[in-house]
A tleap script that builds the chain and sets N, CA, C and O, in Angstrom:
source leaprc.protein.ff14SB
mol = sequence {
  NMET GLY ARG THR PHE SER PHE GLU TYR ALA
  GLY ARG LYS LEU SER ILE TRP PRO ILE PRO
  VAL ASP GLU GLY TRP GLU LEU TRP VAL ILE
  GLU GLY GLU LYS ARG LEU GLU CYS GLY GLY
  LYS ILE SER VAL ASP GLU ALA VAL ILE ALA
  ALA ARG GLU GLY TYR ASP SER ILE LEU ILE
  ALA ALA ASP GLN LEU LYS ALA ARG VAL LEU
  ALA ARG LEU ALA VAL LYS CSER
}
set mol.1.N position { -6.796 -11.187 -4.941 }
set mol.1.CA position { -5.514 -10.646 -5.418 }
set mol.1.C position { -5.514 -9.168 -5.310 }
set mol.1.O position { -6.539 -8.525 -5.535 }
set mol.2.N position { -4.332 -8.580 -4.953 }
set mol.2.CA position { -4.257 -7.172 -4.814 }
set mol.2.C position { -3.728 -6.516 -6.171 }
set mol.2.O position { -4.248 -6.814 -7.246 }
set mol.3.N position { -2.756 -5.683 -6.082 }
set mol.3.CA position { -2.297 -4.955 -7.203 }
set mol.3.C position { -1.525 -5.839 -8.083 }
set mol.3.O position { -0.823 -6.735 -7.613 }
set mol.4.N position { -1.635 -5.609 -9.409 }
set mol.4.CA position { -0.742 -6.296 -10.336 }
set mol.4.C position { -0.303 -5.245 -11.461 }
set mol.4.O position { -1.005 -4.278 -11.753 }
set mol.5.N position { 0.805 -5.501 -12.003 }
set mol.5.CA position { 1.377 -4.640 -12.976 }
set mol.5.C position { 1.716 -5.552 -14.202 }
set mol.5.O position { 2.686 -6.310 -14.228 }
set mol.6.N position { 0.765 -5.389 -15.262 }
set mol.6.CA position { 0.888 -6.245 -16.432 }
set mol.6.C position { 1.701 -5.626 -17.532 }
set mol.6.O position { 1.750 -4.402 -17.657 }
set mol.7.N position { 2.351 -6.458 -18.345 }
set mol.7.CA position { 3.111 -6.026 -19.507 }
set mol.7.C position { 3.245 -7.288 -20.440 }
set mol.7.O position { 2.982 -8.422 -20.040 }
set mol.8.N position { 3.663 -7.009 -21.678 }
set mol.8.CA position { 3.835 -8.053 -22.618 }
set mol.8.C position { 5.240 -7.953 -23.286 }
set mol.8.O position { 5.836 -6.882 -23.408 }
set mol.9.N position { 5.688 -9.077 -23.681 }
set mol.9.CA position { 6.959 -9.148 -24.487 }
set mol.9.C position { 6.813 -10.320 -25.438 }
set mol.9.O position { 6.540 -11.445 -25.018 }
set mol.10.N position { 6.992 -10.056 -26.693 }
set mol.10.CA position { 6.974 -11.078 -27.763 }
set mol.10.C position { 5.705 -12.021 -27.626 }
set mol.10.O position { 5.806 -13.235 -27.804 }
set mol.11.N position { 4.538 -11.420 -27.311 }
set mol.11.CA position { 3.342 -12.160 -27.184 }
set mol.11.C position { 3.193 -12.841 -25.927 }
set mol.11.O position { 2.190 -13.536 -25.764 }
set mol.12.N position { 4.092 -12.733 -24.976 }
set mol.12.CA position { 4.045 -13.335 -23.632 }
set mol.12.C position { 3.340 -12.388 -22.731 }
set mol.12.O position { 3.756 -11.230 -22.694 }
set mol.13.N position { 2.319 -12.737 -21.996 }
set mol.13.CA position { 1.651 -11.862 -21.081 }
set mol.13.C position { 2.228 -12.078 -19.702 }
set mol.13.O position { 2.041 -13.126 -19.085 }
set mol.14.N position { 2.905 -11.110 -19.252 }
set mol.14.CA position { 3.689 -11.237 -17.958 }
set mol.14.C position { 3.048 -10.198 -16.977 }
set mol.14.O position { 2.353 -9.274 -17.399 }
set mol.15.N position { 3.293 -10.375 -15.753 }
set mol.15.CA position { 2.808 -9.362 -14.723 }
set mol.15.C position { 3.747 -9.487 -13.473 }
set mol.15.O position { 4.461 -10.462 -13.241 }
set mol.16.N position { 3.650 -8.439 -12.755 }
set mol.16.CA position { 4.397 -8.328 -11.475 }
set mol.16.C position { 3.399 -8.285 -10.404 }
set mol.16.O position { 2.485 -7.462 -10.457 }
set mol.17.N position { 3.512 -9.123 -9.424 }
set mol.17.CA position { 2.558 -9.306 -8.319 }
set mol.17.C position { 3.340 -8.972 -7.000 }
set mol.17.O position { 4.363 -9.610 -6.751 }
set mol.18.N position { 2.931 -8.073 -6.215 }
set mol.18.CA position { 3.462 -7.974 -4.883 }
set mol.18.C position { 2.761 -8.956 -4.017 }
set mol.18.O position { 1.553 -8.866 -3.799 }
set mol.19.N position { 3.520 -9.904 -3.515 }
set mol.19.CA position { 2.996 -10.992 -2.691 }
set mol.19.C position { 3.363 -10.699 -1.240 }
set mol.19.O position { 4.541 -10.566 -0.905 }
set mol.20.N position { 2.308 -10.595 -0.344 }
set mol.20.CA position { 2.601 -10.344 1.010 }
set mol.20.C position { 3.491 -11.354 1.710 }
set mol.20.O position { 3.311 -12.562 1.562 }
set mol.21.N position { 4.407 -10.877 2.437 }
set mol.21.CA position { 5.261 -11.741 3.304 }
set mol.21.C position { 5.475 -11.110 4.652 }
set mol.21.O position { 4.970 -10.017 4.906 }
set mol.22.N position { 6.171 -11.732 5.480 }
set mol.22.CA position { 6.358 -11.108 6.790 }
set mol.22.C position { 7.094 -9.722 6.632 }
set mol.22.O position { 8.151 -9.577 6.018 }
set mol.23.N position { 6.409 -8.754 7.251 }
set mol.23.CA position { 6.967 -7.357 7.236 }
set mol.23.C position { 7.088 -6.736 5.889 }
set mol.23.O position { 7.851 -5.784 5.726 }
set mol.24.N position { 6.348 -7.243 4.879 }
set mol.24.CA position { 6.458 -6.446 3.537 }
set mol.24.C position { 5.791 -7.224 2.425 }
set mol.24.O position { 4.800 -7.935 2.597 }
set mol.25.N position { 6.442 -7.026 1.211 }
set mol.25.CA position { 5.908 -7.681 -0.042 }
set mol.25.C position { 7.205 -8.156 -0.851 }
set mol.25.O position { 8.188 -7.420 -0.934 }
set mol.26.N position { 7.162 -9.318 -1.394 }
set mol.26.CA position { 8.019 -9.704 -2.508 }
set mol.26.C position { 7.419 -9.438 -3.734 }
set mol.26.O position { 6.219 -9.674 -3.880 }
set mol.27.N position { 8.168 -8.925 -4.735 }
set mol.27.CA position { 7.715 -8.697 -6.087 }
set mol.27.C position { 8.076 -9.859 -6.983 }
set mol.27.O position { 9.247 -10.156 -7.221 }
set mol.28.N position { 6.994 -10.531 -7.490 }
set mol.28.CA position { 7.186 -11.651 -8.400 }
set mol.28.C position { 6.759 -11.449 -9.771 }
set mol.28.O position { 5.677 -10.931 -10.046 }
set mol.29.N position { 7.659 -11.881 -10.700 }
set mol.29.CA position { 7.286 -11.871 -12.097 }
set mol.29.C position { 6.481 -13.134 -12.343 }
set mol.29.O position { 6.930 -14.235 -12.021 }
set mol.30.N position { 5.275 -12.975 -12.921 }
set mol.30.CA position { 4.284 -14.046 -13.061 }
set mol.30.C position { 3.983 -14.143 -14.611 }
set mol.30.O position { 3.907 -13.145 -15.327 }
set mol.31.N position { 3.825 -15.386 -15.041 }
set mol.31.CA position { 3.260 -15.709 -16.378 }
set mol.31.C position { 2.164 -16.622 -16.178 }
set mol.31.O position { 2.347 -17.766 -15.762 }
set mol.32.N position { 0.975 -16.128 -16.475 }
set mol.32.CA position { -0.260 -16.922 -16.128 }
set mol.32.C position { -0.341 -17.068 -14.664 }
set mol.32.O position { -0.454 -16.042 -13.993 }
set mol.33.N position { -0.298 -18.225 -14.084 }
set mol.33.CA position { -0.306 -18.394 -12.617 }
set mol.33.C position { 1.022 -18.811 -12.127 }
set mol.33.O position { 1.191 -19.037 -10.929 }
set mol.34.N position { 2.031 -18.931 -13.045 }
set mol.34.CA position { 3.323 -19.438 -12.610 }
set mol.34.C position { 4.356 -18.332 -12.249 }
set mol.34.O position { 4.629 -17.397 -13.002 }
set mol.35.N position { 4.897 -18.532 -11.033 }
set mol.35.CA position { 5.941 -17.577 -10.583 }
set mol.35.C position { 7.270 -17.866 -11.307 }
set mol.35.O position { 7.820 -18.964 -11.220 }
set mol.36.N position { 7.766 -16.840 -12.025 }
set mol.36.CA position { 8.975 -17.035 -12.715 }
set mol.36.C position { 10.221 -16.645 -11.950 }
set mol.36.O position { 11.225 -17.357 -11.967 }
set mol.37.N position { 10.148 -15.502 -11.275 }
set mol.37.CA position { 11.237 -15.062 -10.480 }
set mol.37.C position { 10.867 -14.034 -9.449 }
set mol.37.O position { 9.921 -13.273 -9.650 }
set mol.38.N position { 11.606 -13.987 -8.320 }
set mol.38.CA position { 11.395 -12.979 -7.324 }
set mol.38.C position { 12.343 -11.876 -7.639 }
set mol.38.O position { 13.555 -12.053 -7.760 }
set mol.39.N position { 11.703 -10.656 -7.776 }
set mol.39.CA position { 12.562 -9.528 -8.115 }
set mol.39.C position { 12.901 -8.571 -7.026 }
set mol.39.O position { 13.381 -7.466 -7.281 }
set mol.40.N position { 12.665 -8.967 -5.859 }
set mol.40.CA position { 13.040 -8.169 -4.635 }
set mol.40.C position { 11.922 -8.089 -3.628 }
set mol.40.O position { 10.840 -8.658 -3.769 }
set mol.41.N position { 12.277 -7.312 -2.563 }
set mol.41.CA position { 11.302 -7.230 -1.412 }
set mol.41.C position { 11.219 -5.767 -1.027 }
set mol.41.O position { 12.217 -5.047 -1.015 }
set mol.42.N position { 10.018 -5.351 -0.717 }
set mol.42.CA position { 9.773 -4.005 -0.207 }
set mol.42.C position { 9.321 -4.177 1.286 }
set mol.42.O position { 8.371 -4.920 1.534 }
set mol.43.N position { 9.948 -3.541 2.237 }
set mol.43.CA position { 9.462 -3.649 3.630 }
set mol.43.C position { 8.378 -2.697 3.855 }
set mol.43.O position { 8.212 -1.708 3.140 }
set mol.44.N position { 7.575 -3.025 4.940 }
set mol.44.CA position { 6.489 -2.184 5.315 }
set mol.44.C position { 7.097 -0.817 5.696 }
set mol.44.O position { 6.568 0.232 5.329 }
set mol.45.N position { 8.210 -0.852 6.432 }
set mol.45.CA position { 8.736 0.511 6.772 }
set mol.45.C position { 9.213 1.267 5.595 }
set mol.45.O position { 9.073 2.490 5.577 }
set mol.46.N position { 9.773 0.629 4.598 }
set mol.46.CA position { 10.255 1.342 3.361 }
set mol.46.C position { 8.990 1.948 2.644 }
set mol.46.O position { 9.020 3.070 2.138 }
set mol.47.N position { 7.913 1.163 2.632 }
set mol.47.CA position { 6.670 1.626 1.965 }
set mol.47.C position { 6.077 2.783 2.694 }
set mol.47.O position { 5.638 3.751 2.073 }
set mol.48.N position { 6.051 2.710 4.032 }
set mol.48.CA position { 5.540 3.872 4.822 }
set mol.48.C position { 6.321 5.100 4.685 }
set mol.48.O position { 5.755 6.183 4.533 }
set mol.49.N position { 7.646 4.981 4.733 }
set mol.49.CA position { 8.497 6.172 4.613 }
set mol.49.C position { 8.364 6.794 3.179 }
set mol.49.O position { 8.349 8.016 3.034 }
set mol.50.N position { 8.275 6.004 2.221 }
set mol.50.CA position { 8.021 6.432 0.802 }
set mol.50.C position { 6.721 7.161 0.670 }
set mol.50.O position { 6.658 8.224 0.053 }
set mol.51.N position { 5.661 6.596 1.252 }
set mol.51.CA position { 4.338 7.144 1.151 }
set mol.51.C position { 4.319 8.513 1.864 }
set mol.51.O position { 3.692 9.455 1.379 }
set mol.52.N position { 4.988 8.614 2.986 }
set mol.52.CA position { 5.034 9.980 3.648 }
set mol.52.C position { 5.649 10.989 2.797 }
set mol.52.O position { 5.294 12.161 2.915 }
set mol.53.N position { 6.567 10.636 1.924 }
set mol.53.CA position { 7.310 11.551 0.994 }
set mol.53.C position { 6.553 11.588 -0.322 }
set mol.53.O position { 7.060 12.175 -1.277 }
set mol.54.N position { 5.401 11.011 -0.428 }
set mol.54.CA position { 4.657 11.088 -1.648 }
set mol.54.C position { 4.978 10.117 -2.774 }
set mol.54.O position { 4.583 10.321 -3.922 }
set mol.55.N position { 5.722 9.029 -2.416 }
set mol.55.CA position { 6.101 8.085 -3.398 }
set mol.55.C position { 5.446 6.690 -3.114 }
set mol.55.O position { 5.177 6.318 -1.972 }
set mol.56.N position { 5.222 5.986 -4.184 }
set mol.56.CA position { 4.652 4.573 -4.134 }
set mol.56.C position { 5.839 3.703 -4.355 }
set mol.56.O position { 6.235 3.522 -5.507 }
set mol.57.N position { 6.460 3.129 -3.304 }
set mol.57.CA position { 7.621 2.272 -3.431 }
set mol.57.C position { 7.363 0.976 -4.165 }
set mol.57.O position { 8.225 0.439 -4.860 }
set mol.58.N position { 6.164 0.499 -3.989 }
set mol.58.CA position { 5.844 -0.809 -4.769 }
set mol.58.C position { 5.766 -0.446 -6.223 }
set mol.58.O position { 6.342 -1.213 -6.995 }
set mol.59.N position { 5.183 0.538 -6.695 }
set mol.59.CA position { 5.061 0.924 -8.126 }
set mol.59.C position { 6.405 1.151 -8.637 }
set mol.59.O position { 6.707 0.689 -9.737 }
set mol.60.N position { 7.301 1.863 -7.897 }
set mol.60.CA position { 8.565 2.268 -8.419 }
set mol.60.C position { 9.391 0.968 -8.568 }
set mol.60.O position { 10.019 0.797 -9.612 }
set mol.61.N position { 9.425 0.044 -7.582 }
set mol.61.CA position { 10.127 -1.215 -7.678 }
set mol.61.C position { 9.635 -2.025 -8.783 }
set mol.61.O position { 10.439 -2.583 -9.529 }
set mol.62.N position { 8.234 -2.146 -8.967 }
set mol.62.CA position { 7.692 -2.878 -10.114 }
set mol.62.C position { 8.081 -2.393 -11.443 }
set mol.62.O position { 8.334 -3.193 -12.344 }
set mol.63.N position { 8.144 -1.059 -11.618 }
set mol.63.CA position { 8.660 -0.435 -12.828 }
set mol.63.C position { 10.092 -0.794 -13.100 }
set mol.63.O position { 10.459 -1.117 -14.229 }
set mol.64.N position { 10.929 -0.736 -12.036 }
set mol.64.CA position { 12.371 -1.106 -12.152 }
set mol.64.C position { 12.496 -2.617 -12.526 }
set mol.64.O position { 13.242 -3.011 -13.423 }
set mol.65.N position { 11.715 -3.422 -11.776 }
set mol.65.CA position { 11.775 -4.912 -12.270 }
set mol.65.C position { 11.348 -5.096 -13.643 }
set mol.65.O position { 12.014 -5.851 -14.351 }
set mol.66.N position { 10.321 -4.505 -14.121 }
set mol.66.CA position { 9.814 -4.688 -15.445 }
set mol.66.C position { 10.915 -4.291 -16.420 }
set mol.66.O position { 11.210 -5.036 -17.354 }
set mol.67.N position { 11.505 -3.166 -16.223 }
set mol.67.CA position { 12.605 -2.704 -17.109 }
set mol.67.C position { 13.733 -3.756 -17.121 }
set mol.67.O position { 14.355 -3.993 -18.157 }
set mol.68.N position { 13.975 -4.348 -16.021 }
set mol.68.CA position { 15.198 -5.308 -15.976 }
set mol.68.C position { 14.744 -6.588 -16.684 }
set mol.68.O position { 15.524 -7.158 -17.448 }
set mol.69.N position { 13.562 -7.044 -16.468 }
set mol.69.CA position { 13.047 -8.232 -17.250 }
set mol.69.C position { 12.993 -8.022 -18.728 }
set mol.69.O position { 13.404 -8.883 -19.507 }
set mol.70.N position { 12.489 -6.884 -19.118 }
set mol.70.CA position { 12.320 -6.586 -20.501 }
set mol.70.C position { 13.721 -6.534 -21.221 }
set mol.70.O position { 13.906 -7.034 -22.331 }
set mol.71.N position { 14.676 -5.895 -20.500 }
set mol.71.CA position { 16.139 -5.822 -21.006 }
set mol.71.C position { 16.678 -7.134 -21.085 }
set mol.71.O position { 17.403 -7.400 -22.044 }
set mol.72.N position { 16.422 -8.045 -20.171 }
set mol.72.CA position { 17.002 -9.362 -20.202 }
set mol.72.C position { 16.449 -10.193 -21.336 }
set mol.72.O position { 17.175 -10.880 -22.054 }
set mol.73.N position { 15.090 -10.106 -21.476 }
set mol.73.CA position { 14.414 -10.895 -22.541 }
set mol.73.C position { 14.879 -10.399 -23.938 }
set mol.73.O position { 15.044 -11.208 -24.851 }
set mol.74.N position { 15.093 -9.042 -24.104 }
set mol.74.CA position { 15.542 -8.541 -25.343 }
set mol.74.C position { 16.921 -8.999 -25.708 }
set mol.74.O position { 17.201 -9.189 -26.892 }
set mol.75.N position { 17.793 -9.187 -24.754 }
set mol.75.CA position { 19.147 -9.734 -24.957 }
set mol.75.C position { 19.082 -11.133 -25.421 }
set mol.75.O position { 19.822 -11.523 -26.323 }
set mol.76.N position { 18.238 -11.891 -24.849 }
set mol.76.CA position { 17.989 -13.294 -25.185 }
set mol.76.C position { 17.432 -13.556 -26.601 }
set mol.76.O position { 17.649 -14.621 -27.180 }
set mol.77.N position { 16.712 -12.558 -27.138 }
set mol.77.CA position { 16.107 -12.756 -28.401 }
set mol.77.C position { 17.068 -12.633 -29.568 }
set mol.77.O position { 16.663 -12.785 -30.720 }
savepdb mol mol.pdb
quit
């Protein structure tokens, strides 16, 4: 397994995994080993351009996805 971005909400251990797909990565919200939802895709081209500008597009997208998931879970509580 490559990079993961872990977080918790109400005792639930969640993480975001960039899963390799053709020409990029899909960002999946994971609980345990179960995929809960796909939160978007980062293309290789997008990642390369961002890296040239000093940004980590996967980290940025993972942080944005985490914020959306936490906001949605907070509304449901």
